C-alpha positions as CSV (number, residue, x, y, z in Angstrom):
1,M,-55.2,49.4,-62.6
2,Y,-54.8,48.0,-66.1
3,Y,-51.0,48.0,-65.8
4,A,-51.2,46.4,-62.3
5,F,-53.5,43.6,-63.5
6,H,-51.2,43.0,-66.5
7,L,-48.1,43.0,-64.3
8,D,-46.6,45.9,-66.4
9,L,-44.5,47.2,-63.5
10,F,-42.7,50.0,-65.2
11,H,-45.8,51.6,-66.8
12,F,-47.7,51.0,-63.5
13,L,-45.1,52.9,-61.6
14,S,-45.0,55.7,-64.2
15,A,-48.8,56.2,-63.9
16,L,-48.7,55.9,-60.1
17,N,-45.9,58.5,-59.9
18,Y,-48.0,60.9,-62.2
19,A,-51.1,60.4,-60.0
20,L,-49.2,61.0,-56.7
21,L,-47.5,64.1,-58.0
22,A,-50.8,65.5,-59.2
23,G,-52.3,64.9,-55.8
24,A,-49.3,66.6,-54.1
25,K,-49.7,69.6,-56.4
26,L,-53.5,69.9,-56.0
27,T,-53.4,69.9,-52.1
28,H,-51.4,73.1,-52.1
29,M,-49.7,71.9,-49.0
30,E,-46.0,71.3,-48.2
31,H,-45.1,67.6,-48.2
32,L,-41.8,66.0,-47.0
33,G,-40.5,69.5,-46.2
34,R,-40.9,70.6,-49.9
35,P,-42.9,73.7,-50.9
36,V,-45.9,73.7,-53.3
37,L,-43.7,75.1,-56.1
38,Y,-41.4,72.1,-55.9
39,W,-44.3,69.6,-56.3
40,S,-45.8,71.7,-59.1
41,R,-42.4,71.5,-60.9
42,M,-42.1,67.8,-60.3
43,F,-45.6,67.2,-61.7
44,T,-44.7,69.1,-64.9
45,M,-41.5,67.2,-65.2
46,S,-43.4,63.9,-64.8
47,E,-45.9,65.0,-67.6
48,F,-42.9,66.0,-69.8
49,S,-41.2,62.6,-69.2
50,L,-44.5,60.7,-69.9
51,I,-44.7,62.4,-73.3
52,V,-41.0,61.5,-74.0
53,R,-41.9,57.9,-73.2
54,L,-44.7,58.0,-75.7
55,I,-42.4,59.5,-78.4
56,V,-39.8,56.7,-77.8
57,F,-42.5,54.1,-77.8
58,M,-43.9,55.4,-81.1
59,E,-40.5,55.2,-82.7
60,T,-39.3,51.9,-81.3
61,R,-42.4,50.0,-80.2
62,S,-40.4,48.9,-77.2
63,S,-41.8,49.3,-73.7
64,V,-38.4,48.9,-72.1
65,L,-36.7,51.6,-74.3
66,S,-39.7,53.9,-73.8
67,V,-39.4,53.6,-70.0
68,V,-35.6,54.1,-70.2
69,G,-36.2,57.3,-72.2
70,M,-38.7,58.5,-69.6
71,L,-36.3,57.8,-66.7
72,L,-33.5,59.5,-68.6
73,A,-35.5,62.6,-69.2
74,W,-36.6,62.7,-65.6
75,F,-33.0,62.2,-64.4
76,I,-31.6,65.0,-66.6
77,L,-34.3,67.5,-65.5
78,S,-34.1,66.6,-61.8
79,R,-30.3,67.2,-61.8
80,L,-30.6,70.7,-63.1
81,P,-30.7,73.8,-60.9
82,E,-34.2,75.0,-60.0
83,R,-33.9,78.0,-62.3
84,Q,-33.0,75.9,-65.3
85,Q,-35.7,73.4,-64.5
86,A,-38.3,76.2,-64.4
87,T,-37.1,77.4,-67.8
88,L,-37.1,74.1,-69.5
89,I,-40.5,72.9,-68.4
90,Q,-42.3,76.1,-69.6
91,A,-44.9,76.1,-72.3
92,P,-42.6,76.6,-75.4
93,L,-40.4,73.5,-74.9
94,Y,-43.4,71.5,-73.6
95,C,-45.2,72.3,-76.9
96,V,-42.2,71.3,-78.9
97,C,-42.2,68.0,-77.1
98,V,-46.0,67.5,-77.7
99,L,-45.8,68.5,-81.3
100,T,-42.9,66.0,-81.8
101,L,-45.3,63.3,-80.7
102,V,-47.9,64.7,-83.1
103,A,-45.5,64.6,-86.0
104,I,-44.3,61.0,-85.6
105,T,-47.4,59.2,-84.4
106,S,-49.9,57.5,-86.7
107,S,-52.7,57.7,-84.1
108,W,-55.3,60.3,-84.8
109,T,-56.1,60.3,-81.0
110,H,-52.5,61.2,-80.3
111,R,-52.6,64.0,-82.9
112,A,-55.9,65.5,-81.7
113,C,-54.9,65.3,-78.0
114,G,-51.4,66.6,-78.7
115,L,-52.6,69.7,-80.6
116,A,-55.2,70.4,-77.9
117,L,-52.5,70.1,-75.2
118,A,-50.2,72.5,-77.1
119,C,-53.0,75.1,-77.6
120,S,-54.0,74.8,-73.9
121,S,-50.5,75.2,-72.7
122,L,-49.8,78.3,-74.9
123,Y,-53.1,79.9,-73.8
124,Q,-52.2,79.4,-70.1
125,H,-48.6,80.6,-70.7
126,R,-49.9,83.9,-72.3
127,C,-52.6,84.5,-69.7
128,Q,-52.0,87.7,-67.7
129,W,-53.1,87.8,-64.1
130,E,-53.0,91.5,-63.4
131,F,-56.3,92.5,-61.8
132,E,-58.8,94.0,-64.3
133,S,-62.2,93.5,-62.8
134,Y,-63.8,91.0,-60.5
135,E,-65.9,89.5,-63.3
136,T,-62.8,89.2,-65.6
137,M,-60.7,87.6,-62.9
138,E,-63.5,85.2,-62.0
139,R,-63.7,84.2,-65.7
140,K,-59.9,83.7,-66.0
141,V,-59.8,81.5,-62.9
142,S,-62.7,79.5,-64.1
143,D,-61.1,79.0,-67.5
144,Y,-57.8,78.1,-65.9
145,F,-59.4,75.2,-63.9
146,R,-61.5,74.0,-66.9
147,L,-58.3,73.8,-69.0
148,K,-56.5,72.0,-66.2
149,I,-59.3,69.4,-66.1
150,A,-59.2,69.1,-69.9
151,D,-55.4,68.7,-69.8
152,A,-55.8,65.7,-67.3
153,Y,-58.3,64.0,-69.7
154,L,-56.1,64.6,-72.7
155,I,-53.1,63.1,-70.9
156,F,-55.3,60.1,-70.0
157,L,-56.4,59.7,-73.6
158,L,-52.7,59.8,-74.8
159,E,-52.0,57.0,-72.3
160,W,-55.1,55.1,-73.1
161,S,-54.6,55.1,-76.9
162,S,-51.1,53.8,-76.3
163,S,-52.4,50.7,-74.4
164,S,-54.3,47.7,-75.6
165,L,-57.5,48.7,-73.7
166,H,-60.8,48.2,-75.6
167,W,-62.6,51.3,-76.6
168,A,-65.6,50.2,-74.4
169,S,-63.3,51.0,-71.4
170,L,-63.9,54.7,-72.1
171,G,-67.5,54.2,-71.0
172,V,-66.4,52.9,-67.6
173,V,-63.9,55.7,-67.1
174,A,-66.5,58.3,-68.2
175,A,-69.1,56.9,-65.8
176,L,-66.7,56.9,-62.8
177,S,-65.5,60.4,-63.7
178,C,-69.0,61.8,-63.9
179,A,-69.9,60.2,-60.6
180,F,-66.9,61.9,-59.0
181,Q,-67.6,65.2,-60.6
182,L,-71.2,65.1,-59.2
183,Y,-70.0,64.2,-55.8
184,A,-67.4,67.0,-55.8
185,Y,-69.9,69.5,-57.0
186,S,-72.4,68.6,-54.3
187,E,-69.6,68.9,-51.6
188,V,-68.1,72.2,-52.6
189,A,-69.5,75.2,-50.7
190,T,-70.9,77.9,-53.0
191,D,-71.7,80.6,-50.5
192,P,-70.3,83.8,-52.0
193,T,-70.2,85.5,-48.6
194,S,-67.8,82.8,-47.1
195,S,-64.7,84.8,-48.3
196,N,-63.8,88.0,-50.1
197,L,-62.4,86.6,-53.3
198,S,-61.7,90.1,-54.6
199,D,-58.7,90.3,-52.2
200,F,-57.3,87.1,-53.7
201,Y,-57.9,88.2,-57.3
202,H,-56.0,91.4,-56.7
203,N,-52.9,89.5,-55.7
204,I,-52.8,86.5,-58.0
205,H,-50.2,88.2,-60.2
206,R,-47.9,88.2,-57.2
207,L,-47.6,84.4,-57.1
208,P,-44.2,83.1,-58.3
209,S,-43.8,82.0,-61.8
210,G,-44.9,78.4,-62.2
211,Y,-47.0,78.4,-59.0
212,P,-50.4,76.8,-59.6
213,I,-53.5,78.8,-59.0
214,P,-55.0,77.5,-55.7
215,L,-58.2,75.5,-56.0
216,N,-59.2,77.0,-52.6
217,F,-57.6,80.3,-51.7
218,M,-58.4,80.1,-48.0
219,T,-57.0,76.6,-47.6
220,S,-53.9,77.4,-49.5
221,R,-53.3,80.4,-47.3
222,E,-53.5,78.2,-44.2
223,H,-51.1,75.5,-45.4
224,C,-48.7,77.2,-47.8
225,K,-46.1,79.8,-46.8
226,V,-46.0,81.4,-50.2
227,A,-49.8,81.7,-50.4
228,K,-49.9,83.0,-46.8
229,R,-47.4,85.7,-47.8
230,V,-49.1,86.6,-51.1
231,F,-52.7,86.5,-49.9
232,K,-52.0,88.1,-46.5
233,P,-55.3,89.2,-45.0
234,H,-55.9,92.9,-44.4
235,F,-58.0,94.2,-41.6
236,I,-59.3,97.8,-41.1
């Protein structure tokens, strides 16, 4: 909204693109004939390009050049074959990109958020999803989503600290975020008998590399061909 009110078209479109791709990824549904894995890959490329934009901006202080750098990174990644895309957007190169921002910035907010993002990315990259026990898998899935939520806030802080927004705006954002979290918590069903999560936990490791862990296993199985194949129900 800040970019829209200040008629900063390029940064507005960049933020809007990031938000739309995040929504497409989180729905775990096929959109425009494209599978979930495609939208997950596009979202990561968008995040990668956003960090490239911040790096160029820190070096040049030019909004135009930073947007050009972002579009160039996006164009190069989007033209690569899927296998090369999947390799380049994995945690190691993502961390190199984030740590480059940490190295050149003078903002302590950028440094703290960048280091936290790198640690989170490496932790998720090294996480093994083979079934150990129900409690262990439940903890891993819970940690995964907590880290994803934290990553979203860290990306927001990187973007916020690069703008001219007053620090008091964080209070407004925090209030709106808390209100949404309370609403979401009140709406999510918590009945443990509604589905047998043990079946899903046994098969998480069979998901393709780069496929996001579903927020709702039942819904993802209904709307995604990959999840339907991996989490195929068994009846006796």
